[in-house]
N, C-alpha and C positions, 0 to 999 in steps of 0.2 A: 262359748261366748265369742262373738266376733268383734273385732276392733272396729270402731267407727272412724269416719274420716275426720273427726273432730280433734284427734290427737295430732298435733303438728310439731314437727321437729324443725325448728327454724335454725338455719345456719347463719352465723354472723359473717357477713361479708367484710373483707378488709377494705377500708377506705383508702383510695389512692390519694396520694399527695397532689394538691393542685399543681398545674404545670409551672406556676410561678415559684413554687417552693422546691422544685427538683434541681439537683445539681447539674450544671451544664459543663461540658468539656470545652476548653478553649485551647487552641494550638496556635503557635506563632507561625507566620509565613516566613519561610527561608528561601534564599535564592540559590542558584546553581553552584556558586562558589562555596557555600556552606555545605552543600551535599557532596561536593568533591573531596572535602577534607574530613568528612564524617567518619568516626571510628566504628559506628555500627550502621552500615548502609541498609536502607530498606528498598523495597521494589519500587515504591512510589517515587522516592528521591532519585533512584538510578534511572528510571524512565524519563523523569524531568530533566536530569542532567544530559541524557542522550539527545533529547529534543532541543535543548539549549545550545548544544555543540554544533548544530546545523547552522549554516550561514543565513542571516536575516531573521533568526528566531527572536520573537519577543515573548517575554514571560513576566508574570507578576509574582511568582513564587509558588511554593507548594506547602501545605500544612505539614509540619514536622511532628511526628508522634512522640519524639523524645522531649519536646517542649510542652507536653500536655499538662494543663492545670485544671483543677476543678473549682469553679467559682459560683 
């Protein structure tokens, strides 16, 4: 007996949550003075601090991973 092509094994696909329902990560922007006194320095903050120490540097801040919130 041969099995016909009529037997189908359907896999149930997981439905992805719509993009509006997904949790987004928010991080606060911190300035170089905050990075200078940080107890757990990160590479992003230290490179930003080094750039801001140069004369004439303008900065708007850097996202801090320690202030991460899920919203």
